[in-house]
C-alpha positions as CSV (number, residue, x, y, z in Angstrom):
1,M,-46.8,-14.5,116.1
2,A,-43.8,-15.4,118.3
3,M,-42.7,-18.1,116.0
4,A,-43.0,-15.7,113.0
5,F,-40.8,-13.2,114.8
6,L,-38.2,-15.8,115.7
7,S,-38.1,-17.1,112.2
8,Q,-36.9,-13.7,111.0
9,L,-33.9,-13.8,113.4
10,N,-31.0,-16.2,114.0
11,L,-29.7,-16.9,117.4
12,Q,-26.9,-14.4,117.1
13,E,-29.2,-11.6,116.1
14,I,-31.5,-12.4,119.0
15,L,-28.7,-12.2,121.5
16,Q,-27.3,-9.0,120.0
17,T,-30.7,-7.4,120.2
18,L,-31.3,-8.5,123.8
19,S,-27.8,-7.2,124.8
20,V,-28.7,-3.7,123.7
21,L,-32.3,-3.9,125.1
22,Q,-30.9,-4.6,128.6
23,W,-28.6,-1.6,128.6
24,M,-31.0,1.1,127.2
25,P,-33.3,1.3,130.2
26,V,-30.4,1.8,132.6
27,Y,-29.1,4.7,130.6
28,V,-32.4,6.3,129.4
29,F,-34.9,5.7,132.1
30,L,-33.2,5.0,135.4
31,G,-30.9,7.9,135.1
32,A,-33.9,10.2,134.6
33,I,-35.9,9.0,137.7
34,P,-35.7,11.2,140.8
35,I,-34.1,9.6,143.8
36,I,-37.4,9.5,145.7
37,V,-39.0,7.1,143.3
38,I,-36.9,3.9,143.3
39,P,-36.8,2.2,145.8
40,Y,-37.6,4.8,148.4
41,F,-41.4,4.8,147.8
42,L,-41.3,1.4,149.6
43,V,-40.9,3.3,152.9
44,F,-44.7,3.9,152.7
45,T,-45.4,0.1,152.3
46,K,-44.9,-3.0,154.4
47,F,-41.5,-3.3,152.6
48,W,-40.3,-0.2,154.4
49,M,-37.2,-2.1,155.6
50,V,-35.9,-2.3,152.1
51,S,-35.8,1.5,151.9
52,V,-34.2,1.8,155.3
53,L,-31.4,-0.7,154.3
54,A,-30.9,1.0,151.0
55,L,-30.5,4.4,152.6
56,A,-28.2,3.0,155.3
57,W,-26.0,1.4,152.7
58,L,-25.8,4.6,150.7
59,A,-24.9,6.6,153.8
60,Y,-22.2,4.1,154.8
61,D,-20.8,3.7,151.2
62,W,-21.4,7.3,150.0
63,N,-17.8,8.2,149.1
64,T,-17.0,5.1,147.1
65,H,-18.4,6.2,143.7
66,S,-16.4,9.4,144.0
67,Q,-13.2,7.5,144.8
68,G,-12.8,5.2,141.9
69,G,-15.8,2.9,142.7
70,R,-15.6,-0.9,142.7
71,R,-14.7,-2.0,139.2
72,S,-14.9,-5.6,138.3
73,A,-12.8,-7.2,135.5
74,W,-15.4,-10.0,135.5
75,V,-18.3,-7.6,134.6
76,R,-16.2,-5.7,132.1
77,N,-15.6,-9.0,130.3
78,W,-19.1,-10.3,130.3
79,T,-20.0,-12.2,127.0
80,I,-23.1,-10.0,126.7
81,W,-20.8,-7.0,125.7
82,K,-19.5,-9.0,122.8
83,Y,-23.0,-9.4,121.4
84,F,-23.6,-5.6,122.1
85,Q,-20.4,-4.8,120.1
86,N,-21.3,-7.0,117.2
87,Y,-24.8,-5.5,117.0
88,F,-23.4,-2.4,115.3
89,P,-20.4,-3.4,115.2
90,I,-18.2,-1.1,117.4
91,K,-14.4,-0.7,117.0
92,L,-11.7,1.0,119.0
93,V,-8.7,2.5,117.1
94,K,-5.5,3.8,118.6
95,T,-3.4,6.4,116.8
96,H,-0.8,7.1,119.6
97,D,0.4,5.3,122.7
98,L,-0.7,6.5,126.2
99,S,2.1,6.3,128.7
100,P,1.2,4.8,132.1
101,R,3.4,7.5,133.6
102,H,0.7,10.1,133.1
103,N,-3.0,10.5,133.8
104,Y,-5.4,11.5,131.0
105,I,-8.8,13.1,130.3
106,I,-10.1,11.5,127.1
107,A,-12.7,13.8,125.7
108,S,-15.4,11.9,123.8
109,H,-17.2,13.3,120.8
110,P,-20.0,13.3,119.7
111,H,-22.4,12.3,122.5
112,G,-24.9,10.7,120.1
113,V,-28.5,10.2,121.0
114,L,-27.0,7.5,123.2
115,P,-23.2,7.0,123.6
116,Y,-23.0,3.4,122.5
117,G,-19.4,3.6,121.2
118,T,-18.2,5.4,124.3
119,F,-19.7,2.8,126.6
120,I,-18.5,-0.3,124.8
121,N,-15.0,0.9,124.1
122,F,-14.2,2.4,127.6
123,A,-16.6,0.8,130.1
124,T,-16.1,-2.8,128.9
125,E,-13.1,-4.8,127.6
126,T,-14.9,-6.1,124.5
127,T,-12.9,-4.1,122.1
128,G,-9.7,-4.7,124.0
129,F,-9.0,-1.4,125.7
130,A,-6.5,-3.0,128.2
131,R,-4.6,-4.7,125.3
132,I,-4.6,-1.6,123.1
133,F,-3.6,0.8,125.9
134,P,-1.6,-1.4,128.4
135,G,-1.2,0.1,131.8
136,I,-4.1,2.5,131.4
137,T,-7.3,2.2,133.6
138,P,-10.3,3.9,132.0
139,Y,-13.2,5.5,133.9
140,V,-16.3,6.8,132.1
141,A,-17.8,9.9,133.7
142,T,-21.6,10.3,133.8
143,L,-24.4,12.1,135.7
144,E,-24.1,11.6,139.5
145,G,-27.8,11.0,140.0
146,I,-27.5,7.4,138.7
147,F,-25.3,6.6,141.7
148,W,-28.2,7.4,144.0
149,I,-30.1,4.3,142.8
150,P,-29.2,1.1,144.7
151,I,-28.3,-1.9,142.6
152,V,-27.9,0.3,139.5
153,R,-25.1,2.1,141.4
154,E,-23.2,-1.2,141.9
155,Y,-23.8,-2.2,138.3
156,V,-22.3,0.9,136.8
157,M,-19.5,1.1,139.3
158,S,-18.4,-2.4,138.4
159,M,-17.8,-1.2,134.8
160,G,-15.6,1.7,135.9
161,V,-18.2,4.4,135.6
162,C,-17.8,7.4,137.9
163,P,-19.6,10.7,138.5
164,V,-18.7,13.6,136.3
165,S,-18.1,15.8,139.3
166,E,-15.1,17.8,140.2
167,L,-14.6,15.8,143.4
168,A,-14.5,12.4,141.6
169,L,-12.4,13.6,138.6
170,K,-9.8,15.2,140.8
171,Y,-9.6,12.2,143.0
172,L,-8.9,9.9,140.1
173,L,-6.4,12.2,138.5
174,T,-4.4,13.1,141.6
175,Q,-5.1,10.5,144.3
176,K,-4.8,7.1,142.5
177,G,-1.3,7.3,141.1
178,S,-0.7,7.4,137.3
179,G,-2.1,5.5,134.4
180,N,-5.7,6.6,134.9
181,A,-7.9,7.9,132.0
182,V,-11.2,9.6,132.7
183,V,-13.5,9.7,129.7
184,I,-15.7,12.8,129.6
185,M,-18.5,13.3,127.1
186,V,-17.8,17.1,126.9
187,G,-21.0,18.0,124.9
188,G,-23.2,16.2,127.4
189,G,-26.9,15.6,127.0
190,A,-27.3,19.0,125.3
191,E,-25.2,17.8,122.4
192,A,-27.5,14.8,121.9
193,L,-30.1,17.2,120.5
194,L,-27.6,18.0,117.7
195,C,-26.9,14.4,116.8
196,H,-28.8,13.6,113.6
197,P,-27.6,11.3,110.8
198,G,-25.1,13.1,108.7
199,A,-24.4,15.7,111.3
200,T,-20.9,16.3,112.6
201,T,-21.5,19.1,115.1
202,V,-20.0,19.1,118.6
203,L,-20.8,21.4,121.5
204,L,-17.4,22.6,122.6
205,K,-16.8,26.4,122.2
206,Q,-18.0,27.2,125.7
207,R,-17.2,23.9,127.3
208,K,-14.0,24.6,129.1
209,G,-14.4,22.9,132.5
210,F,-12.6,19.8,131.4
211,V,-9.6,21.9,130.3
212,K,-9.5,23.6,133.7
213,V,-9.6,20.3,135.5
214,A,-6.8,19.1,133.2
215,L,-4.7,22.1,134.1
216,E,-5.4,21.8,137.9
217,T,-4.4,18.1,137.9
218,G,-1.8,18.0,135.1
219,A,-3.7,15.4,133.2
220,Y,-3.0,15.2,129.5
221,L,-5.9,15.9,127.2
222,V,-6.8,13.3,124.6
223,P,-9.3,13.9,121.8
224,S,-11.5,11.0,120.6
225,Y,-14.2,10.9,117.9
226,S,-16.8,8.1,117.4
227,F,-17.5,8.0,113.7
228,G,-21.0,6.6,113.1
229,Q,-22.4,7.4,116.5
230,N,-24.8,9.9,115.0
231,E,-26.1,7.5,112.4
232,V,-27.8,4.9,114.7
233,H,-30.9,6.9,115.5
234,N,-33.2,9.3,113.7
235,Q,-34.4,12.4,115.6
236,E,-37.6,14.3,115.2
237,T,-37.7,18.0,115.6
238,F,-41.3,19.1,114.7
239,P,-41.9,22.3,112.7
240,E,-42.1,25.5,114.7
241,G,-45.7,26.7,115.2
242,T,-47.2,23.2,115.3
243,W,-48.9,21.7,118.4
244,K,-46.4,18.8,118.3
245,R,-43.4,21.3,118.5
246,F,-45.2,23.1,121.4
247,F,-45.5,20.0,123.5
248,Q,-42.0,18.7,122.5
249,K,-40.4,22.0,123.6
250,A,-42.4,22.1,126.8
251,L,-41.4,18.6,127.7
252,Q,-37.7,19.3,126.9
253,D,-37.7,22.6,128.9
254,T,-39.4,21.0,131.9
255,L,-37.1,18.0,132.2
256,K,-34.1,20.2,131.7
257,K,-35.2,22.4,134.6
258,L,-36.2,19.6,137.0
259,L,-33.6,16.9,136.2
260,R,-31.0,18.7,134.1
261,L,-31.7,16.3,131.3
262,S,-31.8,17.0,127.6
263,V,-34.5,14.8,126.0
264,C,-34.4,13.8,122.4
265,T,-37.4,12.6,120.4
266,F,-35.7,9.7,118.6
267,H,-36.5,6.5,116.9
268,G,-34.7,3.7,115.2
269,R,-35.4,0.1,114.2
270,G,-37.7,-2.4,115.9
271,L,-37.0,-6.0,117.0
272,T,-36.6,-7.0,113.4
273,R,-34.5,-5.2,110.8
274,G,-36.6,-2.9,108.7
275,S,-39.3,-2.4,111.4
276,W,-39.9,0.8,113.3
277,G,-38.9,1.1,117.0
278,F,-36.4,2.6,119.4
279,L,-33.5,0.3,119.0
280,P,-30.4,1.7,117.3
281,F,-29.8,0.9,113.6
282,N,-27.1,-1.6,112.8
283,H,-24.5,0.9,111.7
284,P,-20.7,0.7,112.4
285,I,-19.3,2.9,115.1
286,T,-15.5,3.5,115.2
287,T,-14.0,5.4,118.1
288,V,-10.6,6.9,117.2
289,V,-8.4,8.0,120.1
290,G,-6.0,10.7,119.2
291,E,-2.6,12.0,120.3
292,P,-2.3,13.2,123.9
293,L,-1.8,16.9,124.4
294,P,0.6,17.6,127.3
295,I,-0.8,19.9,129.9
296,P,1.2,21.6,132.7
297,R,-0.1,21.4,136.2
298,I,-1.3,24.8,137.5
299,K,-3.0,25.1,140.9
300,K,-5.2,28.1,139.9
301,P,-5.1,28.6,136.1
302,N,-6.3,31.9,134.9
303,E,-8.9,32.4,132.1
304,E,-6.2,33.2,129.6
305,T,-4.4,29.9,130.2
306,V,-7.6,27.9,130.1
307,D,-8.5,29.6,126.8
308,K,-5.0,28.8,125.4
309,Y,-5.2,25.1,126.0
310,H,-8.9,24.9,125.0
311,A,-7.9,26.3,121.6
312,L,-5.0,23.8,121.4
313,Y,-7.5,21.0,122.2
314,I,-9.9,22.2,119.5
315,N,-7.1,22.1,116.9
316,A,-6.2,18.6,118.0
317,L,-9.7,17.4,117.7
318,Q,-10.1,19.1,114.3
319,K,-6.9,17.4,113.1
320,L,-8.1,14.0,114.3
321,F,-11.4,14.3,112.6
322,D,-9.9,15.5,109.2
323,E,-7.3,12.7,109.2
324,H,-9.9,9.9,109.7
325,K,-13.2,11.1,108.3
326,V,-12.9,9.6,104.8
327,Q,-11.6,6.2,106.2
328,Y,-14.7,5.9,108.4
329,G,-17.5,6.8,105.9
330,L,-17.5,10.6,105.5
331,S,-16.8,12.6,102.5
332,E,-13.6,14.6,102.0
333,T,-15.6,17.8,102.1
334,Q,-17.4,17.0,105.3
335,E,-16.4,19.5,108.1
336,L,-16.5,19.3,111.8
337,T,-18.7,22.1,113.1
338,I,-17.8,23.3,116.6
339,I,-20.4,25.5,118.4
């Protein structure tokens, strides 16, 4: 059986598949495990010292992940990320320069079932971020819970990943000089539930926190859209009134309350093309980064000011989408739906 499987794949395809397989558990599973599970359950075993050392290190190093972390150019340039990129493939496109004299919040849309394009383009150097945007240091913001897990914490920090907390964002945008760009998936996990093939819906109308942070720090807002990110997984939403939908909704509601996670029922391809599984489909993803929107620095912006710049940002995102949708596989009539 193993030989039959290998005969269907060449070496490049095997390496590409493995590169995606090693990343999915970190994003899907480890981020969803409560802090008490790994590795702290060891405190009740003969390996209790491992838990003590892990807790001691976290206590000593607690502020690091909220102060820029420990990024590693070596990790960001691992060869494995090139195989990851080529699996889809993934591409990064610049429409305007980003001056190193400013700081930026790059808002990333859509989230996708999993944000493959956002990760590869901004958390690694595989698509050439440093070359395309010289003098800009990117940080990808994600849930803080993942930084409570030893080893995983070091792994994600090495790629420039930071918590999507007010403390971490404001530190990067006000305490580390200029030329920093924080990438925020504005729609978050809730938007993942909207990410079906063919869908171009983003969760944005009531998501104004990133605009407020931009105003409080003076960071320019930059729209970005990853065309194809919704096409790499199928989602199942079972019909209302069925037992499958009952359990699906119960699971989603429970995990959202306990862990603040939005869980999708998704599937894709298997280890070989054409088979069923949970790997993403091999579909191109192109992340287009738009024109920066200058934002004034206001210590305590009022609601009217936040709404004004939020509306300007929505217009900028809409323009970016309309200008590039046909080039990257959508029809001229396809519209960006903002809810």
